[in-house]
N, C-alpha and C positions, 0 to 999 in steps of 0.2 A: 640542585638549587632547591631550597625549602619553599614550598608554596606559600603565597601570601594569604593571610586570613581575612575573610570578609565577615563582618559582624552585623552590618546594618542592612535592613530591608530596603533602604533608600539608595544603596550603592548603585552606581551606573550599570555595573555588570548584571546585577539582579534585575534591574528594570529592563535592560536590553534583552535578556534571555526570557523573561516573562512575556515581553511583547512579541518575541520571536515565536513562542509557543502559541500565543493567542491569535496572531495576525498572519494570514496567508500572504498578504501583500508584502509584509516585512520579510518573510521567508524568501519570497521571490526576488526582492530587491537585493537581499544579502546573499542569495543563493546558498543559504545555510538552513539546516534543520536541527532541532533539539531532540536528542535521544536520551532515554531514561532507563535506568536499571543496570545492575552489575553485569549481567550476561550479555545484554545487547551492546553496551559500551565496550566490553572486552572483545567480543567477536568482531564488531565493526571496526574497532580501533586497531585490530591486527591487520585488517585488509585496507584500511583507509586512514588518512591523516586526520587526527582530531585537532580542532582549532582551540577550543576551550574545554577544560575538564574541571568540574566542581565535585569535591568529595567531602564527606563528613570529617570532622577534625580527628576522630578516633581511628580513621582508616589509613592504610599505608599507600601513598601514591605510587610506590614501586610495584604494587599489585595490579596496576592498570596500565594500558598503553600510554606512551608519552603524548603530550599535547603541547601546542605552541604556548599556551598559558594554562597554568594549573593553580587552583585556589582551594583553600580549606573554607568550608561554610558551616553554618548551623543547620539544624533540622528545620527550624522555622523558615530559613531562606529556601531550602529545598522544597518545602511545602508550597511556598509562594510561586517558585519558578515552575514546578511540575503541575500544580493544581491538584495534587494528590494528598490525602490525609496521612498516608503512610508510605512516603517515598523510600526507595531501597537504599539510598545513601550516595548515589553517584549519578551525575548527568553530564552530558557533553554536547558539543556542537561539531558538526562536520559538513562538508560541502555537499550540496544536492547534486547528484549526477546529471550530466548534460542529457538533453532529450535524445532518445535513441532513434536510429533509422531502422524502422521495422519493415522497410520495403524488401520483398523477396523472402521473408520469413515463412516457415511452413506451418507453424502451430501458434496461433495468437488468441489472446483473450481481448475482447472489445467490451469495455465497461461504459454503458450508455446511461448517463444521468444518475449515477449511483450517489445518493445524498447522505447515506448513513456511514460515518467513518469506520465503525466496527465491521460492517458488511464489506466495505471496500478493502480494508486490511486483510480480512479473512480470505477474500477472493484472490488477492495478490499472493498471499501465503500459499494457497492451494495451487495456483498456477505455477508458482516457483517450485513447489514440492513435486509436481507432476512433470517438471522439465519443459514447460512451455517456453517458446522463444521470446515472448514479450507480451506486454499489455498496452492497449491504446485506450486512453480515457477521453470520453466525450462529455465535456462539462462535468458537473457533479462536484463532490467534495475533494479538497486538496489531499493527495496521498501522503503528504508530509504533515498533515494534521496529527496532533499528539495521540489522539484515540486511534486513528488509522495506523499509526506506526506501532502502537502497542499490540494491536490485533495482528499486524503483519509479522511481528517477531523478527524484524530485520530483512524480510524478503523484499521490501521496497527498494533496498540498495543492491540486491542481487539480480532481480528481474528487470530486464531492459524496459523502460517506460517512455511513452510519448503521449502527448495530449493534443486535442484540437477540436474542430467542429465536426458535425455529421458529414459534411462534404469531405473533410480530410479522412475520416474513417472509411468512407466509400472508396477513396483512392487506395487506402491500405489494404482493403479486402478484395480489391479487383484481382481476378484470377484465382481467388480462393473459394472453396465451398464454405459458405457461412451458415451456421446453425444458430437458432435462437429459441429459447423456451417460450411456449405459448399454451394457453388452455385449449385452443382449437387446432393444435398441430398434429403431426403424424406421431403415433406412439413410438417412444424411444426404442423399444425392442425391435421395431420394424426398420429402423434406420441402419444403413450400411455406410459408415463413415468413410470419407475420402480425404486424402492428403494431397496438396496443402489445404488447410482449413482454418476457420476462425469460429470461436464460440462467442456469441453476443449475449451479454447479460444486462438486463435493464432493471431499473428500480420498480418496486411493486406499485408505487403510486403513479409514476410517469408512464410506464409501459414502453415498449420498443418504439423508437422514433420512426415515423412513417417512411422516411426515405430508406432507412436501414431495413425495415420490414419488407420492402420491395425486392431486396437483394439477398434474402436468406430463406433457408428451409425452416419452417416452424416445427418445433419438436415438443411433444407433450410427455411429461413424466407420469406414468400411470400411478394412481394413488387410491387408497381406501376412500370410499364415498363419504366417510365421516370426517375427512380432512379436505378442505376446499382449496388450500394453497400451502406453499412452503416459503419459509424465509428465503430471501434472494441469495444469501450466502450459501445456504444448504442446497437450494436448487442449482445454483451455479456450480457448486462443487461436484454434484452428481453429473451434470452435463460435461464438465471438464474431464472427468474420468471416463465416462461412458462413450463420449464421442471421439476419443483419441484413437485413430486407427492402429496405433502401435499396440494397443491392448489386445487386438484381435490377431496379431501375428503369431 
């Protein structure tokens, strides 16, 4: 079937997908996320069912995974939907995975009040690349935010995710050795990681939540004295790699 062409910025589909990108509550209610870019759409579309696919009129829909609804659109429409000045030419929607049960997992990332979507996406991508069992989000930015999704490069849909309160996080890490980065902690090179374990990463502005701090080992990354801190995604990536006991086997 030949895709229907959408020409107007006022078309209901355009308004719906623009709202989906901008509004976390809309994503939650629809249980859908907007993904952008040829590579991400192609990779995720092979593993999951796409609901809506929008492509530029000069592209071949057969080059992309099938969707329940496919439309040809203009570049102006893609700019509005994606919020990007130079969109790649394809966007799609797909279902947000159900919250994962992280009970009993051996290698977890706990994200404590991470507010920057780029940092969040980078941390999820790193945890996925290092074969962690999942990530638990305590408040903070929505992982299906468009900027977070771009930074994660698809990892958001591959890494099991759950979210909740600090109390929920405490239940998740019960029985695990929990580590958290801190300026006043034990030097990283002196730490002997144990499994099962969790790495807790908190925002630079918020710091680790008091209740979580009571249940973790504080770890310091040794740094040159001319540098007083690291970006949370960089520091988190170092901890995720260095604190994994599998690295020492």
